[in-house]
C-alpha positions, 0 to 999 in steps of 0.5 A: 455570446462571444467565445470568451464568454463561453470559455469563461463559463466552461472554466467556471463550471469545471472549477465549481464541480472540482471545488465542491468535490475537493472540499468533500474529500478535504473534509473527509481527510480532516476527519481522519486527521482529527481521529489520528490526533485525538488518538495520539493525544490520548495515548500520550496522556494515558497509556504512555504515562502508565506503561513504558514504550515498547521496542521490538529488540527488548519485547518479551519472547513468545509464550509458544515459539513456533515456525514461520512459513514465509511465502514469496511469489515470483514471476520473472525475478531471476535478477533479484530473487537470489539476493533477496533470499541470501539477505533474508537468510543472513538477517533472520539467522537461526530463527525457525522459518521456511521460505517458500518461493513459487515459480513457473515452468516457463521462467528459466531465469527465476528457476536458475537462481533458485537452483543456486540456493542450497540452504534447506530453509529455501523450498522452491515450489514450481507451479504446474502451469505456465505463467503469469497467472496472478500472484494469488494463484501462486500464493494458493500453490505455496499454501498447498505446498505448506499443507503437504509438508505439514502433513508429511513432516508432522509439524504445523506452522505458526503463521504465514508471512508474505513478502515479495521478491525485492523486499529487504526484511528487517532483522527483528521482523520474524521474531516480532511476528513470532510474539505478536501472532499470539495476540492477533491473527493478522499483524501488518508492519509499515511499508517504507519504500526505499529512496531512489536517487535516479527517480526522485519524483516518480519513485519518491512519490511512493515514499510520500504516500506510504509515509502518510498512509502507514503513519496515519491511515492505518493507525486510524483504521485500527482505532475505529475498528475497521479491517486492516488491508494487507499491504502484501508484504511485511505481514503475518497471518496466524496459521489457524486463521488462514485455515479458517478462511481457506475453508470458506473458499474451497481450500484456497485462501487467496482470491486467484481471480483478484488483482489485489489479493493482499487487500482483500485478504485483510478485509476477508479476515476482518469479516470473519472477526479475526483480530488484526494489529498494525504495528509501528514499533522502534527497533531499539531504545533511543532509535526512531527507526521502525521495524518495517518492510523496505524495497524499491518502488517503480522508477518510471512513469509507465511502471508507476501508472501500470502498478497504480492501475492494478491497485485502483482496479482491484480496490476501487472498481472490482473491490466494489463488486467483490467486497460490497459495503459490509461492516459498521460505520467505521468500516464503511467509511474506510471502504469509501475512502479506498474507492474514491480514486476514480472520482478523485482523478475526475475531479483533478482533471476538472480542476487542471482543466479549469486552471488551464483555461483560466491561464489561457484567458489571463494571457489573452487578457495581458495581450490586449484581448477583450476577455472577461473573467468572472468568478461567482461569490460561491466559487470564490468562497470554495476556492479560498476554503479549499486553498486553506485546506490544501495548505493543511493537507500539504503540511500534514504530509510534510510532517509525516515524510519528514518523520520518515525521510528527513526534511529534505524529502519532506520539502520535496513531497510538496511539489511531488504532490503534482506528480502523484496527481498525474500518475493517479489520473493516468492510472485511473484511465488505464484501470477503467479501460482494463475493467470495462474490457472484461480481461481476466486478471493477470499478473502485470508486474513491474521490473524490480531491483534489490538494494546494492547497499543495505540501509541502516536498520 
């Protein structure tokens, strides 16, 4: 058998494996699309014909206004934490809240920035040990500081709000949480990454993914009764619910040995039947701008790979062991989707590998080499079917990205899919290596920037 036949067989087997896997994933995605579209049509014909649409700016005041405790874990954030706190204080104004900022004794830059904040609503909390540990460990110390303040000063927080040190909060967010935590123990707002002109492709792919996941996926999770995973920012947990979870975990509600404590927190709250709400609500009548958490995401390939590796390692690898497959059919379906990242990366490698081999064979044939390229009827059918489903997948992403960022970014999202695939492959490789090594979880943060100019809300 000639080398060309061997190469052709390898390419065909790789393509068949990838095509079969892509078909299963595409049908899975299509099922999510169908649920989303059915839910949207049902709400349009039943809910919105009977009740007016809600807006954050005109929402009824809470029945029992309360104080919000905002947790902001910080490690090596001296460059952004001051600007973030000042912007938050300005945007939220006279609302009833406290900003608990956790920092480490071996982080003088963050400590110096916090030392310049003289507002009594900012409460720095220095951890008793050097960092970095994990974000969850920092959050647990903030929880302890909150409990100590409540006991000493004789008050109780209504809810705990989570944010990162680079977040740009929405002016209406804190008032919205004050109202909605009376209806659900967990409230998650959408996350809308800020666009970076210097990183249209790497940073921009986060815009694409969050526009679709927080425009459709989270909506579907809520619709089918699955747990709402927290994004770690722009979310509020009712104080009593957090206490109940802490009592189950030895007084520490956040999993200190977990890389994705926010994701796990949402699922743990779901397991103890705490109600959750994912809220996509415009700020004002006549405006499509949502109340959302905004911030810049990694702008370099290496930083994006490290961040995605943490997410994949915590959700797809460690999450399998830590959280198992509890819950009903909808919950298990969503957990399966959460954990398919490593298999998706393997399929992408197989698919790109087959494409490269076929490209080499096509070039060799064009140059006159005796190369035989054969595609079985089954593979040809799968390729055509997958091509049609890919076209639908790209169209769906185009719609969601356009709705969030405009038609220009919507069109860019199509070629950015390849960038996202490359980052996913590299991130899975890194996550598996870290998982197999058995290294202890540690805060592997990326450099953050705070927006120089605040976007319109």
